[in-house]
PDB file of N, CA, C, O and CB in Angstrom:
ATOM      1  N   MET A   1     108.957 -21.916 -19.145  1.00  0.00           N
ATOM      2  CA  MET A   1     108.482 -20.541 -19.507  1.00  0.00           C
ATOM      3  C   MET A   1     107.695 -20.676 -20.822  1.00  0.00           C
ATOM      4  O   MET A   1     107.996 -21.402 -21.769  1.00  0.00           O
ATOM      5  CB  MET A   1     109.720 -19.488 -19.670  1.00  0.00           C
ATOM      6  N   GLN A   2     106.664 -19.876 -20.722  1.00  0.00           N
ATOM      7  CA  GLN A   2     105.669 -19.978 -21.986  1.00  0.00           C
ATOM      8  C   GLN A   2     105.452 -18.594 -22.375  1.00  0.00           C
ATOM      9  O   GLN A   2     104.966 -17.861 -21.514  1.00  0.00           O
ATOM     10  CB  GLN A   2     104.177 -20.719 -21.679  1.00  0.00           C
ATOM     11  N   ILE A   3     105.716 -18.118 -23.479  1.00  0.00           N
ATOM     12  CA  ILE A   3     105.388 -16.778 -23.929  1.00  0.00           C
ATOM     13  C   ILE A   3     104.088 -16.781 -24.997  1.00  0.00           C
ATOM     14  O   ILE A   3     104.014 -17.513 -25.984  1.00  0.00           O
ATOM     15  CB  ILE A   3     106.738 -16.153 -24.624  1.00  0.00           C
ATOM     16  N   GLU A   4     103.273 -15.987 -24.658  1.00  0.00           N
ATOM     17  CA  GLU A   4     102.037 -15.897 -25.643  1.00  0.00           C
ATOM     18  C   GLU A   4     101.948 -14.453 -26.169  1.00  0.00           C
ATOM     19  O   GLU A   4     102.060 -13.483 -25.419  1.00  0.00           O
ATOM     20  CB  GLU A   4     100.583 -16.298 -24.883  1.00  0.00           C
ATOM     21  N   ILE A   5     101.740 -14.357 -27.508  1.00  0.00           N
ATOM     22  CA  ILE A   5     101.680 -12.906 -28.015  1.00  0.00           C
ATOM     23  C   ILE A   5     100.452 -12.978 -28.829  1.00  0.00           C
ATOM     24  O   ILE A   5     100.208 -13.923 -29.579  1.00  0.00           O
ATOM     25  CB  ILE A   5     103.021 -12.376 -28.904  1.00  0.00           C
ATOM     26  N   ASN A   6      99.622 -11.868 -28.647  1.00  0.00           N
ATOM     27  CA  ASN A   6      98.506 -11.540 -29.383  1.00  0.00           C
ATOM     28  C   ASN A   6      98.703 -10.334 -30.039  1.00  0.00           C
ATOM     29  O   ASN A   6      98.662  -9.258 -29.443  1.00  0.00           O
ATOM     30  CB  ASN A   6      97.373 -11.494 -28.624  1.00  0.00           C
ATOM     31  N   LYS A   7      98.958 -10.465 -31.476  1.00  0.00           N
ATOM     32  CA  LYS A   7      99.209  -9.258 -32.242  1.00  0.00           C
ATOM     33  C   LYS A   7      98.040  -8.426 -32.496  1.00  0.00           C
ATOM     34  O   LYS A   7      98.178  -7.207 -32.602  1.00  0.00           O
ATOM     35  CB  LYS A   7      99.792  -9.581 -33.483  1.00  0.00           C
ATOM     36  N   GLU A   8      96.880  -8.995 -32.605  1.00  0.00           N
ATOM     37  CA  GLU A   8      95.679  -8.381 -32.753  1.00  0.00           C
ATOM     38  C   GLU A   8      95.417  -7.203 -31.664  1.00  0.00           C
ATOM     39  O   GLU A   8      95.074  -6.056 -31.951  1.00  0.00           O
ATOM     40  CB  GLU A   8      94.647  -9.455 -32.696  1.00  0.00           C
ATOM     41  N   PHE A   9      95.643  -7.704 -30.382  1.00  0.00           N
ATOM     42  CA  PHE A   9      95.344  -6.853 -29.393  1.00  0.00           C
ATOM     43  C   PHE A   9      96.593  -6.248 -28.647  1.00  0.00           C
ATOM     44  O   PHE A   9      96.526  -5.671 -27.562  1.00  0.00           O
ATOM     45  CB  PHE A   9      94.477  -7.546 -28.511  1.00  0.00           C
ATOM     46  N   LYS A  10      97.737  -6.459 -29.375  1.00  0.00           N
ATOM     47  CA  LYS A  10      99.017  -5.891 -28.772  1.00  0.00           C
ATOM     48  C   LYS A  10      99.185  -6.262 -27.363  1.00  0.00           C
ATOM     49  O   LYS A  10      99.430  -5.400 -26.519  1.00  0.00           O
ATOM     50  CB  LYS A  10      99.056  -4.378 -28.859  1.00  0.00           C
ATOM     51  N   PHE A  11      99.056  -7.609 -27.046  1.00  0.00           N
ATOM     52  CA  PHE A  11      99.249  -8.110 -25.627  1.00  0.00           C
ATOM     53  C   PHE A  11     100.273  -9.241 -25.759  1.00  0.00           C
ATOM     54  O   PHE A  11     100.345 -10.026 -26.705  1.00  0.00           O
ATOM     55  CB  PHE A  11      97.832  -8.646 -24.920  1.00  0.00           C
ATOM     56  N   ALA A  12     101.083  -9.207 -24.635  1.00  0.00           N
ATOM     57  CA  ALA A  12     101.959 -10.244 -24.444  1.00  0.00           C
ATOM     58  C   ALA A  12     102.081 -10.788 -23.116  1.00  0.00           C
ATOM     59  O   ALA A  12     102.133 -10.006 -22.166  1.00  0.00           O
ATOM     60  CB  ALA A  12     103.132  -9.874 -24.849  1.00  0.00           C
ATOM     61  N   SER A  13     102.138 -12.138 -22.916  1.00  0.00           N
ATOM     62  CA  SER A  13     102.209 -12.656 -21.495  1.00  0.00           C
ATOM     63  C   SER A  13     103.188 -13.650 -21.463  1.00  0.00           C
ATOM     64  O   SER A  13     103.427 -14.286 -22.490  1.00  0.00           O
ATOM     65  CB  SER A  13     100.908 -13.221 -20.959  1.00  0.00           C
ATOM     66  N   ILE A  14     103.839 -13.888 -20.332  1.00  0.00           N
ATOM     67  CA  ILE A  14     104.694 -14.938 -19.943  1.00  0.00           C
ATOM     68  C   ILE A  14     104.246 -15.630 -18.720  1.00  0.00           C
ATOM     69  O   ILE A  14     103.872 -15.055 -17.698  1.00  0.00           O
ATOM     70  CB  ILE A  14     106.012 -14.449 -19.764  1.00  0.00           C
ATOM     71  N   TRP A  15     104.315 -17.023 -18.913  1.00  0.00           N
ATOM     72  CA  TRP A  15     103.826 -17.870 -17.882  1.00  0.00           C
ATOM     73  C   TRP A  15     105.096 -18.518 -17.282  1.00  0.00           C
ATOM     74  O   TRP A  15     105.878 -19.071 -18.055  1.00  0.00           O
ATOM     75  CB  TRP A  15     102.769 -18.934 -18.432  1.00  0.00           C
ATOM     76  N   LEU A  16     105.364 -18.486 -15.895  1.00  0.00           N
ATOM     77  CA  LEU A  16     106.464 -18.990 -15.309  1.00  0.00           C
ATOM     78  C   LEU A  16     106.080 -20.073 -14.238  1.00  0.00           C
ATOM     79  O   LEU A  16     105.138 -19.936 -13.458  1.00  0.00           O
ATOM     80  CB  LEU A  16     107.240 -17.873 -14.748  1.00  0.00           C
ATOM     81  N   THR A  17     106.854 -21.090 -14.282  1.00  0.00           N
ATOM     82  CA  THR A  17     106.732 -22.156 -13.337  1.00  0.00           C
ATOM     83  C   THR A  17     107.272 -21.601 -11.965  1.00  0.00           C
ATOM     84  O   THR A  17     107.900 -20.545 -11.879  1.00  0.00           O
ATOM     85  CB  THR A  17     107.529 -23.457 -13.839  1.00  0.00           C
ATOM     86  N   ASN A  18     106.965 -22.418 -10.900  1.00  0.00           N
ATOM     87  CA  ASN A  18     107.544 -21.975  -9.485  1.00  0.00           C
ATOM     88  C   ASN A  18     109.040 -21.878  -9.600  1.00  0.00           C
ATOM     89  O   ASN A  18     109.632 -20.862  -9.236  1.00  0.00           O
ATOM     90  CB  ASN A  18     107.173 -23.049  -8.266  1.00  0.00           C
ATOM     91  N   ASP A  19     109.689 -22.977 -10.128  1.00  0.00           N
ATOM     92  CA  ASP A  19     111.168 -22.936 -10.310  1.00  0.00           C
ATOM     93  C   ASP A  19     111.666 -21.650 -10.998  1.00  0.00           C
ATOM     94  O   ASP A  19     112.572 -20.954 -10.538  1.00  0.00           O
ATOM     95  CB  ASP A  19     111.619 -24.148 -11.137  1.00  0.00           C
ATOM     96  N   GLU A  20     111.037 -21.409 -12.070  1.00  0.00           N
ATOM     97  CA  GLU A  20     111.499 -20.167 -12.945  1.00  0.00           C
ATOM     98  C   GLU A  20     111.309 -18.948 -12.061  1.00  0.00           C
ATOM     99  O   GLU A  20     112.192 -18.092 -11.995  1.00  0.00           O
ATOM    100  CB  GLU A  20     110.604 -19.980 -14.385  1.00  0.00           C
ATOM    101  N   ALA A  21     110.142 -18.851 -11.362  1.00  0.00           N
ATOM    102  CA  ALA A  21     109.855 -17.625 -10.587  1.00  0.00           C
ATOM    103  C   ALA A  21     110.948 -17.495  -9.439  1.00  0.00           C
ATOM    104  O   ALA A  21     111.438 -16.416  -9.109  1.00  0.00           O
ATOM    105  CB  ALA A  21     108.340 -17.685  -9.964  1.00  0.00           C
ATOM    106  N   ASP A  22     111.246 -18.624  -8.915  1.00  0.00           N
ATOM    107  CA  ASP A  22     112.302 -18.574  -7.731  1.00  0.00           C
ATOM    108  C   ASP A  22     113.699 -18.297  -8.199  1.00  0.00           C
ATOM    109  O   ASP A  22     114.591 -17.971  -7.417  1.00  0.00           O
ATOM    110  CB  ASP A  22     112.351 -19.946  -6.935  1.00  0.00           C
ATOM    111  N   ASP A  23     113.863 -18.428  -9.439  1.00  0.00           N
ATOM    112  CA  ASP A  23     115.335 -18.350  -9.991  1.00  0.00           C
ATOM    113  C   ASP A  23     115.570 -16.808 -10.210  1.00  0.00           C
ATOM    114  O   ASP A  23     114.843 -16.123 -10.929  1.00  0.00           O
ATOM    115  CB  ASP A  23     115.558 -19.251 -11.500  1.00  0.00           C
ATOM    116  N   PRO A  24     116.689 -16.321  -9.497  1.00  0.00           N
ATOM    117  CA  PRO A  24     116.950 -14.840  -9.587  1.00  0.00           C
ATOM    118  C   PRO A  24     117.323 -14.502 -11.058  1.00  0.00           C
ATOM    119  O   PRO A  24     117.139 -13.359 -11.476  1.00  0.00           O
ATOM    120  CB  PRO A  24     118.149 -14.386  -8.571  1.00  0.00           C
ATOM    121  N   CYS A  25     117.799 -15.393 -11.784  1.00  0.00           N
ATOM    122  CA  CYS A  25     118.285 -14.911 -13.187  1.00  0.00           C
ATOM    123  C   CYS A  25     117.061 -14.779 -14.108  1.00  0.00           C
ATOM    124  O   CYS A  25     117.220 -14.245 -15.205  1.00  0.00           O
ATOM    125  CB  CYS A  25     119.373 -15.969 -13.868  1.00  0.00           C
ATOM    126  N   THR A  26     115.914 -15.206 -13.755  1.00  0.00           N
ATOM    127  CA  THR A  26     114.726 -15.320 -14.710  1.00  0.00           C
ATOM    128  C   THR A  26     114.327 -13.857 -15.110  1.00  0.00           C
ATOM    129  O   THR A  26     114.078 -13.596 -16.287  1.00  0.00           O
ATOM    130  CB  THR A  26     113.426 -16.121 -13.997  1.00  0.00           C
ATOM    131  N   MET A  27     114.263 -12.841 -14.063  1.00  0.00           N
ATOM    132  CA  MET A  27     113.870 -11.611 -14.432  1.00  0.00           C
ATOM    133  C   MET A  27     115.001 -10.951 -15.337  1.00  0.00           C
ATOM    134  O   MET A  27     114.664 -10.244 -16.287  1.00  0.00           O
ATOM    135  CB  MET A  27     113.544 -10.820 -13.190  1.00  0.00           C
ATOM    136  N   ASP A  28     116.366 -11.186 -15.039  1.00  0.00           N
ATOM    137  CA  ASP A  28     117.259 -10.649 -15.850  1.00  0.00           C
ATOM    138  C   ASP A  28     117.186 -11.128 -17.329  1.00  0.00           C
ATOM    139  O   ASP A  28     117.456 -10.402 -18.286  1.00  0.00           O
ATOM    140  CB  ASP A  28     118.496 -10.889 -15.284  1.00  0.00           C
ATOM    141  N   ASN A  29     116.811 -12.370 -17.412  1.00  0.00           N
ATOM    142  CA  ASN A  29     116.607 -13.011 -18.775  1.00  0.00           C
ATOM    143  C   ASN A  29     115.446 -12.293 -19.471  1.00  0.00           C
ATOM    144  O   ASN A  29     115.488 -12.070 -20.681  1.00  0.00           O
ATOM    145  CB  ASN A  29     116.287 -14.603 -18.654  1.00  0.00           C
ATOM    146  N   LEU A  30     114.386 -11.922 -18.687  1.00  0.00           N
ATOM    147  CA  LEU A  30     113.123 -11.345 -19.226  1.00  0.00           C
ATOM    148  C   LEU A  30     113.252  -9.969 -19.634  1.00  0.00           C
ATOM    149  O   LEU A  30     112.469  -9.481 -20.448  1.00  0.00           O
ATOM    150  CB  LEU A  30     112.040 -11.420 -18.255  1.00  0.00           C
ATOM    151  N   LYS A  31     114.186  -9.322 -19.122  1.00  0.00           N
ATOM    152  CA  LYS A  31     114.208  -7.744 -19.292  1.00  0.00           C
ATOM    153  C   LYS A  31     114.364  -7.397 -20.808  1.00  0.00           C
ATOM    154  O   LYS A  31     113.676  -6.463 -21.221  1.00  0.00           O
ATOM    155  CB  LYS A  31     115.496  -7.039 -18.430  1.00  0.00           C
ATOM    156  N   PRO A  32     115.193  -8.046 -21.685  1.00  0.00           N
ATOM    157  CA  PRO A  32     115.155  -7.712 -23.027  1.00  0.00           C
ATOM    158  C   PRO A  32     113.922  -8.000 -23.722  1.00  0.00           C
ATOM    159  O   PRO A  32     113.493  -7.242 -24.592  1.00  0.00           O
ATOM    160  CB  PRO A  32     116.162  -8.315 -23.659  1.00  0.00           C
ATOM    161  N   ILE A  33     113.297  -9.131 -23.356  1.00  0.00           N
ATOM    162  CA  ILE A  33     111.966  -9.511 -23.919  1.00  0.00           C
ATOM    163  C   ILE A  33     110.901  -8.417 -23.564  1.00  0.00           C
ATOM    164  O   ILE A  33     110.182  -7.909 -24.425  1.00  0.00           O
ATOM    165  CB  ILE A  33     111.504 -10.944 -23.346  1.00  0.00           C
ATOM    166  N   ILE A  34     110.853  -8.104 -22.293  1.00  0.00           N
ATOM    167  CA  ILE A  34     109.936  -7.003 -21.910  1.00  0.00           C
ATOM    168  C   ILE A  34     110.128  -5.726 -22.632  1.00  0.00           C
ATOM    169  O   ILE A  34     109.175  -5.137 -23.142  1.00  0.00           O
ATOM    170  CB  ILE A  34     110.060  -6.725 -20.495  1.00  0.00           C
ATOM    171  N   LYS A  35     111.403  -5.266 -22.688  1.00  0.00           N
ATOM    172  CA  LYS A  35     111.735  -4.052 -23.246  1.00  0.00           C
ATOM    173  C   LYS A  35     111.215  -4.153 -24.822  1.00  0.00           C
ATOM    174  O   LYS A  35     110.562  -3.225 -25.299  1.00  0.00           O
ATOM    175  CB  LYS A  35     113.353  -3.782 -23.059  1.00  0.00           C
ATOM    176  N   LYS A  36     111.498  -5.171 -25.495  1.00  0.00           N
ATOM    177  CA  LYS A  36     111.084  -5.297 -26.935  1.00  0.00           C
ATOM    178  C   LYS A  36     109.629  -5.148 -27.178  1.00  0.00           C
ATOM    179  O   LYS A  36     109.209  -4.562 -28.177  1.00  0.00           O
ATOM    180  CB  LYS A  36     111.492  -6.612 -27.480  1.00  0.00           C
ATOM    181  N   PHE A  37     108.862  -5.662 -26.290  1.00  0.00           N
ATOM    182  CA  PHE A  37     107.435  -5.531 -26.465  1.00  0.00           C
ATOM    183  C   PHE A  37     106.872  -4.143 -25.868  1.00  0.00           C
ATOM    184  O   PHE A  37     105.827  -3.674 -26.318  1.00  0.00           O
ATOM    185  CB  PHE A  37     106.743  -6.760 -25.776  1.00  0.00           C
ATOM    186  N   ARG A  38     107.488  -3.593 -24.991  1.00  0.00           N
ATOM    187  CA  ARG A  38     107.187  -2.272 -24.575  1.00  0.00           C
ATOM    188  C   ARG A  38     107.448  -1.250 -25.624  1.00  0.00           C
ATOM    189  O   ARG A  38     106.698  -0.294 -25.820  1.00  0.00           O
ATOM    190  CB  ARG A  38     107.930  -1.953 -23.392  1.00  0.00           C
ATOM    191  N   GLU A  39     108.543  -1.486 -26.294  1.00  0.00           N
ATOM    192  CA  GLU A  39     108.854  -0.455 -27.386  1.00  0.00           C
ATOM    193  C   GLU A  39     107.861  -0.540 -28.529  1.00  0.00           C
ATOM    194  O   GLU A  39     107.619   0.409 -29.275  1.00  0.00           O
ATOM    195  CB  GLU A  39     110.308  -0.664 -27.971  1.00  0.00           C
ATOM    196  N   LYS A  40     107.263  -1.822 -28.623  1.00  0.00           N
ATOM    197  CA  LYS A  40     106.156  -1.916 -29.707  1.00  0.00           C
ATOM    198  C   LYS A  40     104.832  -1.478 -29.226  1.00  0.00           C
ATOM    199  O   LYS A  40     103.862  -1.609 -29.973  1.00  0.00           O
ATOM    200  CB  LYS A  40     105.994  -3.354 -30.228  1.00  0.00           C
ATOM    201  N   LYS A  41     104.700  -0.974 -28.055  1.00  0.00           N
ATOM    202  CA  LYS A  41     103.554  -0.474 -27.354  1.00  0.00           C
ATOM    203  C   LYS A  41     102.575  -1.637 -26.980  1.00  0.00           C
ATOM    204  O   LYS A  41     101.358  -1.471 -27.061  1.00  0.00           O
ATOM    205  CB  LYS A  41     102.849   0.589 -28.220  1.00  0.00           C
ATOM    206  N   TYR A  42     103.108  -2.769 -26.588  1.00  0.00           N
ATOM    207  CA  TYR A  42     102.350  -3.954 -26.248  1.00  0.00           C
ATOM    208  C   TYR A  42     102.122  -3.909 -24.725  1.00  0.00           C
ATOM    209  O   TYR A  42     103.041  -3.637 -23.952  1.00  0.00           O
ATOM    210  CB  TYR A  42     103.105  -5.280 -26.701  1.00  0.00           C
ATOM    211  N   LYS A  43     100.922  -4.171 -24.336  1.00  0.00           N
ATOM    212  CA  LYS A  43     100.657  -4.464 -22.817  1.00  0.00           C
ATOM    213  C   LYS A  43     101.307  -5.817 -22.529  1.00  0.00           C
ATOM    214  O   LYS A  43     101.412  -6.734 -23.344  1.00  0.00           O
ATOM    215  CB  LYS A  43      99.007  -4.519 -22.431  1.00  0.00           C
ATOM    216  N   PHE A  44     101.706  -5.821 -21.330  1.00  0.00           N
ATOM    217  CA  PHE A  44     102.574  -6.948 -20.934  1.00  0.00           C
ATOM    218  C   PHE A  44     102.239  -7.377 -19.512  1.00  0.00           C
ATOM    219  O   PHE A  44     102.088  -6.564 -18.601  1.00  0.00           O
ATOM    220  CB  PHE A  44     104.083  -6.559 -21.041  1.00  0.00           C
ATOM    221  N   VAL A  45     102.126  -8.744 -19.362  1.00  0.00           N
ATOM    222  CA  VAL A  45     101.787  -9.349 -18.056  1.00  0.00           C
ATOM    223  C   VAL A  45     102.661 -10.639 -17.783  1.00  0.00           C
ATOM    224  O   VAL A  45     102.938 -11.381 -18.724  1.00  0.00           O
ATOM    225  CB  VAL A  45     100.236  -9.715 -18.026  1.00  0.00           C
ATOM    226  N   ILE A  46     103.067 -10.892 -16.584  1.00  0.00           N
ATOM    227  CA  ILE A  46     103.762 -12.052 -16.114  1.00  0.00           C
ATOM    228  C   ILE A  46     102.848 -12.862 -15.173  1.00  0.00           C
ATOM    229  O   ILE A  46     102.410 -12.370 -14.133  1.00  0.00           O
ATOM    230  CB  ILE A  46     105.065 -11.641 -15.409  1.00  0.00           C
ATOM    231  N   PHE A  47     102.593 -14.028 -15.541  1.00  0.00           N
ATOM    232  CA  PHE A  47     101.657 -15.014 -14.660  1.00  0.00           C
ATOM    233  C   PHE A  47     102.815 -15.965 -13.988  1.00  0.00           C
ATOM    234  O   PHE A  47     103.744 -16.469 -14.618  1.00  0.00           O
ATOM    235  CB  PHE A  47     100.396 -16.022 -15.706  1.00  0.00           C
ATOM    236  N   TYR A  48     102.582 -16.101 -12.635  1.00  0.00           N
ATOM    237  CA  TYR A  48     103.349 -16.942 -11.784  1.00  0.00           C
ATOM    238  C   TYR A  48     102.459 -18.136 -11.423  1.00  0.00           C
ATOM    239  O   TYR A  48     101.267 -17.962 -11.167  1.00  0.00           O
ATOM    240  CB  TYR A  48     103.851 -16.171 -10.526  1.00  0.00           C
ATOM    241  N   SER A  49     103.001 -19.290 -11.401  1.00  0.00           N
ATOM    242  CA  SER A  49     102.319 -20.484 -10.982  1.00  0.00           C
ATOM    243  C   SER A  49     102.108 -20.489  -9.458  1.00  0.00           C
ATOM    244  O   SER A  49     102.968 -20.069  -8.684  1.00  0.00           O
ATOM    245  CB  SER A  49     103.105 -21.713 -11.422  1.00  0.00           C
ATOM    246  N   GLY A  50     100.913 -20.989  -9.063  1.00  0.00           N
ATOM    247  CA  GLY A  50     100.602 -20.950  -7.693  1.00  0.00           C
ATOM    248  C   GLY A  50     101.160 -22.162  -6.970  1.00  0.00           C
ATOM    249  O   GLY A  50     101.612 -23.116  -7.603  1.00  0.00           O
ATOM    250  N   LYS A  51     101.128 -22.126  -5.621  1.00  0.00           N
ATOM    251  CA  LYS A  51     101.568 -23.211  -4.923  1.00  0.00           C
ATOM    252  C   LYS A  51     100.324 -24.251  -4.419  1.00  0.00           C
ATOM    253  O   LYS A  51     100.524 -25.379  -3.967  1.00  0.00           O
ATOM    254  CB  LYS A  51     102.387 -22.631  -3.746  1.00  0.00           C
ATOM    255  N   GLY A  52      99.149 -23.692  -4.577  1.00  0.00           N
ATOM    256  CA  GLY A  52      98.032 -24.553  -4.092  1.00  0.00           C
ATOM    257  C   GLY A  52      97.551 -25.757  -5.057  1.00  0.00           C
ATOM    258  O   GLY A  52      98.007 -25.884  -6.194  1.00  0.00           O
ATOM    259  N   ASP A  53      96.727 -26.501  -4.583  1.00  0.00           N
ATOM    260  CA  ASP A  53      96.178 -27.627  -5.256  1.00  0.00           C
ATOM    261  C   ASP A  53      95.169 -27.089  -6.378  1.00  0.00           C
ATOM    262  O   ASP A  53      94.131 -26.547  -5.997  1.00  0.00           O
ATOM    263  CB  ASP A  53      95.464 -28.593  -4.198  1.00  0.00           C
ATOM    264  N   LEU A  54      95.404 -27.202  -7.586  1.00  0.00           N
ATOM    265  CA  LEU A  54      94.549 -26.700  -8.696  1.00  0.00           C
ATOM    266  C   LEU A  54      93.117 -27.198  -8.658  1.00  0.00           C
ATOM    267  O   LEU A  54      92.166 -26.424  -8.767  1.00  0.00           O
ATOM    268  CB  LEU A  54      95.148 -27.089 -10.014  1.00  0.00           C
ATOM    269  N   LEU A  55      92.981 -28.542  -8.499  1.00  0.00           N
ATOM    270  CA  LEU A  55      91.644 -29.073  -8.436  1.00  0.00           C
ATOM    271  C   LEU A  55      90.828 -28.594  -7.211  1.00  0.00           C
ATOM    272  O   LEU A  55      89.659 -28.234  -7.349  1.00  0.00           O
ATOM    273  CB  LEU A  55      91.722 -30.559  -8.436  1.00  0.00           C
ATOM    274  N   GLU A  56      91.430 -28.591  -6.053  1.00  0.00           N
ATOM    275  CA  GLU A  56      90.733 -28.157  -4.856  1.00  0.00           C
ATOM    276  C   GLU A  56      90.368 -26.555  -4.961  1.00  0.00           C
ATOM    277  O   GLU A  56      89.278 -26.121  -4.588  1.00  0.00           O
ATOM    278  CB  GLU A  56      91.678 -28.479  -3.561  1.00  0.00           C
ATOM    279  N   LEU A  57      91.315 -25.803  -5.464  1.00  0.00           N
ATOM    280  CA  LEU A  57      91.020 -24.395  -5.464  1.00  0.00           C
ATOM    281  C   LEU A  57      89.948 -24.199  -6.602  1.00  0.00           C
ATOM    282  O   LEU A  57      89.150 -23.267  -6.509  1.00  0.00           O
ATOM    283  CB  LEU A  57      92.366 -23.505  -5.695  1.00  0.00           C
ATOM    284  N   THR A  58      89.919 -24.971  -7.559  1.00  0.00           N
ATOM    285  CA  THR A  58      88.815 -24.760  -8.734  1.00  0.00           C
ATOM    286  C   THR A  58      87.540 -25.223  -8.123  1.00  0.00           C
ATOM    287  O   THR A  58      86.513 -24.577  -8.332  1.00  0.00           O
ATOM    288  CB  THR A  58      89.119 -25.655 -10.186  1.00  0.00           C
ATOM    289  N   LYS A  59      87.527 -26.268  -7.400  1.00  0.00           N
ATOM    290  CA  LYS A  59      86.213 -26.647  -6.765  1.00  0.00           C
ATOM    291  C   LYS A  59      85.714 -25.573  -5.851  1.00  0.00           C
ATOM    292  O   LYS A  59      84.543 -25.201  -5.925  1.00  0.00           O
ATOM    293  CB  LYS A  59      86.335 -27.959  -5.966  1.00  0.00           C
ATOM    294  N   ASP A  60      86.529 -25.077  -5.019  1.00  0.00           N
ATOM    295  CA  ASP A  60      86.214 -24.043  -4.152  1.00  0.00           C
ATOM    296  C   ASP A  60      85.630 -22.790  -4.913  1.00  0.00           C
ATOM    297  O   ASP A  60      84.587 -22.250  -4.544  1.00  0.00           O
ATOM    298  CB  ASP A  60      87.443 -23.699  -3.370  1.00  0.00           C
ATOM    299  N   LEU A  61      86.327 -22.384  -5.939  1.00  0.00           N
ATOM    300  CA  LEU A  61      85.794 -21.245  -6.785  1.00  0.00           C
ATOM    301  C   LEU A  61      84.453 -21.476  -7.442  1.00  0.00           C
ATOM    302  O   LEU A  61      83.622 -20.577  -7.576  1.00  0.00           O
ATOM    303  CB  LEU A  61      86.767 -20.930  -7.871  1.00  0.00           C
ATOM    304  N   LEU A  62      84.276 -22.754  -7.857  1.00  0.00           N
ATOM    305  CA  LEU A  62      83.004 -23.090  -8.415  1.00  0.00           C
ATOM    306  C   LEU A  62      81.925 -23.170  -7.484  1.00  0.00           C
ATOM    307  O   LEU A  62      80.799 -22.892  -7.896  1.00  0.00           O
ATOM    308  CB  LEU A  62      83.073 -24.278  -9.083  1.00  0.00           C
ATOM    309  N   LYS A  63      82.096 -23.517  -6.259  1.00  0.00           N
ATOM    310  CA  LYS A  63      81.157 -23.467  -5.113  1.00  0.00           C
ATOM    311  C   LYS A  63      80.872 -22.046  -4.860  1.00  0.00           C
ATOM    312  O   LYS A  63      79.706 -21.658  -4.790  1.00  0.00           O
ATOM    313  CB  LYS A  63      81.718 -24.156  -3.831  1.00  0.00           C
ATOM    314  N   HIS A  64      81.908 -21.218  -4.713  1.00  0.00           N
ATOM    315  CA  HIS A  64      81.745 -19.758  -4.391  1.00  0.00           C
ATOM    316  C   HIS A  64      80.746 -19.137  -5.411  1.00  0.00           C
ATOM    317  O   HIS A  64      79.735 -18.514  -5.088  1.00  0.00           O
ATOM    318  CB  HIS A  64      83.178 -18.980  -4.447  1.00  0.00           C
ATOM    319  N   ASN A  65      81.169 -19.393  -6.717  1.00  0.00           N
ATOM    320  CA  ASN A  65      80.300 -18.755  -7.823  1.00  0.00           C
ATOM    321  C   ASN A  65      78.981 -19.197  -7.734  1.00  0.00           C
ATOM    322  O   ASN A  65      78.039 -18.406  -7.789  1.00  0.00           O
ATOM    323  CB  ASN A  65      80.771 -19.048  -9.214  1.00  0.00           C
ATOM    324  N   LYS A  66      78.822 -20.545  -7.585  1.00  0.00           N
ATOM    325  CA  LYS A  66      77.381 -21.045  -7.470  1.00  0.00           C
ATOM    326  C   LYS A  66      76.499 -20.328  -6.375  1.00  0.00           C
ATOM    327  O   LYS A  66      75.338 -19.985  -6.597  1.00  0.00           O
ATOM    328  CB  LYS A  66      77.405 -22.577  -7.139  1.00  0.00           C
ATOM    329  N   ASN A  67      77.147 -20.131  -5.173  1.00  0.00           N
ATOM    330  CA  ASN A  67      76.518 -19.486  -4.117  1.00  0.00           C
ATOM    331  C   ASN A  67      76.169 -18.023  -4.503  1.00  0.00           C
ATOM    332  O   ASN A  67      75.105 -17.515  -4.148  1.00  0.00           O
ATOM    333  CB  ASN A  67      77.395 -19.554  -2.903  1.00  0.00           C
ATOM    334  N   LEU A  68      77.063 -17.383  -5.214  1.00  0.00           N
ATOM    335  CA  LEU A  68      76.771 -15.979  -5.656  1.00  0.00           C
ATOM    336  C   LEU A  68      75.614 -15.993  -6.616  1.00  0.00           C
ATOM    337  O   LEU A  68      74.760 -15.113  -6.515  1.00  0.00           O
ATOM    338  CB  LEU A  68      78.021 -15.309  -6.337  1.00  0.00           C
ATOM    339  N   THR A  69      75.525 -16.871  -7.486  1.00  0.00           N
ATOM    340  CA  THR A  69      74.395 -16.991  -8.449  1.00  0.00           C
ATOM    341  C   THR A  69      73.121 -17.197  -7.706  1.00  0.00           C
ATOM    342  O   THR A  69      72.158 -16.468  -7.945  1.00  0.00           O
ATOM    343  CB  THR A  69      74.609 -18.152  -9.445  1.00  0.00           C
ATOM    344  N   VAL A  70      73.056 -18.187  -6.780  1.00  0.00           N
ATOM    345  CA  VAL A  70      71.854 -18.502  -6.049  1.00  0.00           C
ATOM    346  C   VAL A  70      71.428 -17.317  -5.219  1.00  0.00           C
ATOM    347  O   VAL A  70      70.251 -16.959  -5.177  1.00  0.00           O
ATOM    348  CB  VAL A  70      72.057 -19.721  -5.174  1.00  0.00           C
ATOM    349  N   ASN A  71      72.419 -16.699  -4.543  1.00  0.00           N
ATOM    350  CA  ASN A  71      71.978 -15.588  -3.632  1.00  0.00           C
ATOM    351  C   ASN A  71      71.499 -14.344  -4.415  1.00  0.00           C
ATOM    352  O   ASN A  71      70.745 -13.515  -3.906  1.00  0.00           O
ATOM    353  CB  ASN A  71      73.154 -15.173  -2.682  1.00  0.00           C
ATOM    354  N   ASN A  72      71.976 -14.252  -5.690  1.00  0.00           N
ATOM    355  CA  ASN A  72      71.511 -13.092  -6.488  1.00  0.00           C
ATOM    356  C   ASN A  72      70.376 -13.221  -7.273  1.00  0.00           C
ATOM    357  O   ASN A  72      69.971 -12.284  -7.962  1.00  0.00           O
ATOM    358  CB  ASN A  72      72.451 -12.677  -7.319  1.00  0.00           C
ATOM    359  N   SER A  73      69.784 -14.391  -7.225  1.00  0.00           N
ATOM    360  CA  SER A  73      68.610 -14.721  -8.122  1.00  0.00           C
ATOM    361  C   SER A  73      67.276 -14.162  -7.434  1.00  0.00           C
ATOM    362  O   SER A  73      66.187 -14.315  -7.986  1.00  0.00           O
ATOM    363  CB  SER A  73      68.504 -16.378  -8.364  1.00  0.00           C
TER     364      SER A  73
END
């Protein structure tokens, strides 16, 4: 688990691994953290790791974006 806090923009994010996301105790452990930031009027987000291959998915995204650029020119 990784927690990132941006005080300037009042934004907090938590990054969870697949194992952490699958653990039912994770959200129970996060509740006091989330409450703390909400009380401070922070925007809050939780990111979950994906199950796909990062390299392949990134290649596909780049190809897709390149096609969008070529087609919109």
